[in-house]
Every structure is written in structure tokens, then in C-alpha cells.
N, C-alpha and C positions, 0 to 999 in steps of 0.2 A: 395587266400592265407589268413590266419588269420591276425588279427591286434594285436597291443600291448595290447589293452584293452579288447580283447575277452577272454573268459574262456578257460581253457585247462584241460583235464582229462587224467590221466594216473596212473597206479599202485594203483588204488582204491581211489585216491584222486582227488578233483577238485579245481583248483585255479580260483578265480573270474576274474583274468586278468594275464598277463604275465610279470608284473613288480615285480622284486625281490629286496629285501634288502639283499645284500650279507653279509657274515660274516665279521664284522669289529670290531676288538678288541677295547673296550672302556676304559680299564684300571680302572675299577671301582669295581672289585670284592673285597670281604673281604679277610683278611690275610690268612684264611684257604681255600680260593677258593669259598666260598659261594656267591650266587647271592645276590646283594644288591637292595634296592629300586631304586637306580639310574639306575641300569642295566635294571630293569623291565620297568621303564618309558622310557628309551632310545629306547627300542624295541617297547613298546606299542604305543607310539605316531606315529611312522612310520607305524605301522600296521594300526592305526586309519586313517592315511592319504589315505589308499586305496591299499597298496601293496597286490599282490596276494599271495606272498610267503615271509616269513621272515626266513632267515637262521641265527641263533644265533651265535655270535662270538665263536671262537674255545674254547673248554673246554678240559682240559688235562685228559688223561685216567689213568695216573700213576704219582706219585709224581716226579719221576726222569725225566719225560717228560714234566714238567711244564716250560712254556716259560718265565713267569714273575710272580712277586709277586702279581700282580693285575689281574691275569687270572682266569676265571671261572674253577671250577673243576667238573669232572664227575667221579672221581676216587673212591668215597666212598658213601655209602648210606646216610651219613650225608648231602650230597648235595641235596638230593631229595626234601625237603620242598621248598628251594629256586628255584630249577629248575621247580617245579610244579607251583609255583606262576608265573614264567616267561612264561611258556607255556600257562597257562590259560589266562594271560593278552593279549597275542598275538592273541589267538584264539577268545577271546571275542570281538575283533575288526574286526573279519571276515577274517583274514589271516590264511593261513596254516603255522604251526610252525615246523621248523626243527632245530635240534641241531647238530652243527659241533663238531666232536670229533677228538683229535689230540695227537700226541706225538712229542715234540719239537726236539728230537734228539740233534744235536749240537747247536740248536738255544736257548741256555740257558747258565747258569753258575753254577759252584759248589755251589755258595752262594744261588741261587734260588732253584736248584734241590736237594740240600742236599747231593750230590755225584757228582763225575765227570760226565759230560754229555756223552751220548752214541751216537755213529755214526756207519755207515756201515764200515768205516775205520777211522784210527786215523788222520784225516785231518780236519783242521779248515777251515771254509768257506772263500772264497775270497770276498773282497769288490766289489761293483759294478764298481768302477773305476780302479780296479787293474787287473793284468794279470793272470798268471797261479795259480792253486791251490797249497797249500802246508801247512805244519804244522805251518809256521811262519805267515801266513796271518790271517787277522781278519775280523770280521763282519763289514759292513758299519754302520756308524752312520746315524740316520734319522734326517731330517731337520725340520719336521713339525708334529703336531699331526695328520693331515690327513694321512700322509704317515705311521705313526705308526699304525693308526687304520686299514689301509688296510693290513699292513704287519704282524700284530700279536703281536707287542710289545715285541719282543725278546731282549735279552741283546746284546748290540752292540759289546762288546768285550768278547765273551764267551771263555771258556777254550778249549784247544785241546781235542777232545773227546777220550774216550776209544773205541776200536773196540768192538762192541756188540757181545757177545758170543751166541752160539746156545741155551743154557738154557734161557738166557735173551731174545732172540727173542721169544721163546715160551711164556715167561711171558708177553711180550708186546702184542702178539697176543691175549692171554686170557684177558688182560686188556681192549683191544678194545671191545671184546665181552661183558664184564661186563658193560662197560660204555654205550654201545648201549642198553642193557636191562634197565639201569637206565633212559635213554632218553625216552624209551617207557613207563616205569612206571611213569615218571613225566608228561606224557600226550602229549608229542611231537608227531606230525603226521609223522615225518620222521627223519632219522639220516643221516648226511653227514660225510664221511671219508675225512680227510684233507690229500691230497697227492700232495701238491704244495708248492712253496715258500721256499724250502730248509728245510722244516720240515722232520721228519725221513723217511717217505715213499718216498718223492721225492728225498731225498739224496740216498736212495737205488737204485732208478731208474736211477740216473745220472752216466754216466761213469767218470765224473770229481770227484765225491765225493765217489764213490764206487770202491775200488781197491781190493775187496776180490777175493780169488781164490777158494772159496767153492761153494756150491749150490746156494748161494745168490749173486754171483758176476760173472763178465766176460761177458757172453752173455746177450742180451736183455731179453731173457726168464728167465734167472737166476735173473737178477736185478729187474724184476717185480714179482718175486716169493712171496715176503713179502706182496705186495698188495693183491695178490690172496689168501694168507693164512689168512690175516686179514678179507677180505671179506667173505671167507668161514666160519670163526669163527662167524662173526656177523650174517650171514645167519643161521647158526646152532642155535645160541642163540635166534634169533628173529622169525625164521620160514620163509617160502617162501613169505608171503604176506605183511609184513611190509615194507614200502618204504625205500630203501637205496640209497643214492646219493654218488657221489664222486666228490670232487674238485681236478681236475687233472692238474698238471703242464705238459701241452702237449709239451712244448719246454723249454729248459733251457735258451734260449736267451743269450747264452754264448758260445764263440768259443770252439769247442771240446766237447760240452755238448750234451744233448739229443736233437735230431732233431724231427721235427713234424711227420715224418712217423713212427718213433718208438713210439712216444706219441699216435698216432692214433691206432697202433697195441695194445698198452696197454689198450686203451679205449675199443677196441673190445673184448679183453680177459675179462675185468671187466664186460662188459655187458653180455657176455656168463656166467660169474660166478654169475650173479644175480643183478647187479647194474641197477637201474631204471631210473637214470638221470645222465648225465655227465655235471658238472659245470666246464667249460674250463677256465683255467688261464695259467700262465707261468712265467718264470723267476726264476732261481735257487736262485738268491739273493732277490727274491720278485718281485712283480708286479711293474716294473719300467716304468712309462709312460711318464717321462719328455721329452718333445720335439717330442713325437711320434704322437700327434694328437689324436682325438677321435676314439674309436673303435679299438685300436691297437691289440686286441686279436680276432677280427672278422675273419681274415684269418685262424687262428688256429681252431676256432669254426666251420667254414665252412668245413674245412678238416675233423674234427672229425664227424660232422653231416653226411657227405657222407659215413662214415664207420660204423655207428651204427643206430639202429632202436629204440632209446629211445630219449626223449627230451634232448636238449642241451641248457645250459645257457651260455651266453657270457657276460663278463664284460670288463672293460678297458677304462677309461676316457670318458664314455658316459654320457652326461648331457643334450643333446637336445632331448626333447620328440619326435620331428618329425623324427630325425635320428634313435632313438630307435624303433619307429614304423616301419620305413622303413626296418630295419634289419629283423624284424619279417615278414613283408609283402613280402620281397624278398626271404624268406626261408633260410636266412643265419644262423639263430639260432631260437630256439622256445621260449625262454624267455630271458629277458635282465636284468642284474644286474646293479643297479645304486649305485655306491659306494660313492665317495667323494661328489658328488652333493647332495645325500641324507643325508650324514653326515652333510653337511653344511646347509641343508634346510630340516627339518623333514616333511615339507608339499609338497615335490617334487612330490610325486605320485598324490596327489589331484590336484595340478596345471597341471600336465601332462594330466591327464584324462579330465579335463575341457578344456584344450587347444585343444586336439585331437577331443573332441566332437564338439567344436565350428567350427572346420575346415572341418567337413564333408559336 
């Protein structure tokens, strides 16, 4: 079996090791969504520490899908100079650079998006500590910068969304395609579709937040339809060879929500549609790891890995290099994302590589 520090090649790219900086919102974008020097340095220094793959924090594909006023944009060609500087800085340090693109869906507010947020149904998200879904519920408040970084910096008390119309769905699909083209034009090596943590795609997939009775609601097949349409548009725009990843919420981690078997079936369909890597996460309210211990998404990643023939990333409270190495050695995942530990220590990858080398 390979180790955490061994290279991996797939989809025409080679990573120098299997350590991943996952997408963590830094809250440092300019007012128009442009990349700032602080964002460039935030990613560059972690690439310099030795990560094999850096997945840049989510960038909105459409103004109405903006999660916060300090989120990166990929919605307009004006963003290209900043995105290009960011991709170049990461790659100059030897890491593969990927840009995550997203639509916030209900994880925003009218004040941020400039219009009422859009969702699969007119249902506001439930807080992590609350019970059933409903229009009166609200988003949870976050308690720490670390949690905000992993969850994407959405507004805690977003408005009840409008149910997105079919023409609006078509507009969103097209926006994902255009944003993917900008990622490639900016020099990124890959693009990742954000389909986790209660953002628009994961809301469509969840039976809790999707109460539609048209072709996008009801059955598992219908609820994953938007995922496949977005992927098909991105593939059409980029061609068959540019690497496309997906961050998939494989389980809602909420009673009555998406279960892991349906999440695995969605992963299978996405791989058939042209996804080159599955970045496994979960939690409709976000990646909630309090009290769960390290590697809380490893069982989900294992389940997905058994069903797909592309590399699988796992994240979720992993900070010990020896444990991360064991995950790869045991074949439970192919790559390991180090979130909060790397957020707190930009040198985590360097220290991990040195530790594992000394223990051989």
C-alpha cells in the first residue's frame, strides 16, 4: 500500500504526496470578490510547506450565490488577474492548484446576494442543535474562526429562500461552466464542484431541504439531477481532459436526511459523468466534528472508495501525521485533507513529512 508522503498520479496530474490543504474560507477577499495579497499568502505558505494538493477556498459562480462579503468570486472575468496570481503562487511552491467553485443557495442573505437567496424549496436551514426543518428555523451561529473557515463563512441568519425556477436552474448550470473556464484560464490545474455543507447542490440532494415535485425532486435520481447537469456543463466547457473534482456531502448527518448509501450512489453517478476525484465530506449543517474524535468522515470515505475507481480524499478532524499515514496505508482513502490543524499551523505538512521520514 502507498503512504501519505508518496506521489499519486491521476487524470493527467501528479501530486508529490497525498497531503491536501482542503478548501477553507479565509474571509479575506476584496469587496468585489477579488483575490487579495492576504489570500495569496494564506495559500502560498501552506503550499510551500509541502502539500501535494491545495484546494482553494470556495469561489462563487454567480452574484446571487455569494455566501459572504469576503468570499472569492469566479463569477466574472474581472476576477482573472487575482485568480491567476493565486494559482501561480501555489504552483511555484510545487503544489497542484485546484479552485473550488460554489453556489451558496440558502447559505447567504439578501444583503449579501443582492436578492432573496435561492433554494430547492422555500425552506430555511435548521441549526445543528435543532430538530425538524421548516421555514421558521435559522442557520447555526459559528463559535470560532476555525469553524467558520471550514464551513465557508455563510451568514448565520439567512433569509427564507425562494424556490429556484427552471430558468434560474439553467442560469446556475451555465454559471458553473463559465466559472470552470475561468479557473482553467487563471492557470489552475483542476476545478472542484462544491456539493457539500448545505450549499445549493447538497440542498438539492437532501430530502430534508428538497421538497420539489418536479424533475429535480422526490426520488434520489431526481435530487441528484442538478449535480449531473452542472458536471455535464463543466465537462462540455472544459473538455474531457481537464481534471474535475467534487466535494460531496455523502451523508447529511441529520435524522431523516441523506444516508451514506444514497451518497455513494451519487458518487458513482458523478464518476460515470466524468468526475476524476471525490472529496468526501458530510453534514447538511456543515462539517460538525465536535466530540466525534479524529477521522470522523473516514467511514464515509471508505464506503465511497468501495464504489468508485477514482481517488478519494477524506477530511474530518485529522491532525496526527501517523494517523493520516495509516489511513492511506490501510487503503481507507487515497489522500488526506488536513483542515483545522493546517489552518492553525501553516507548517503542518513540512513537520509531518519530517516526522514520517524519521520514523521509517
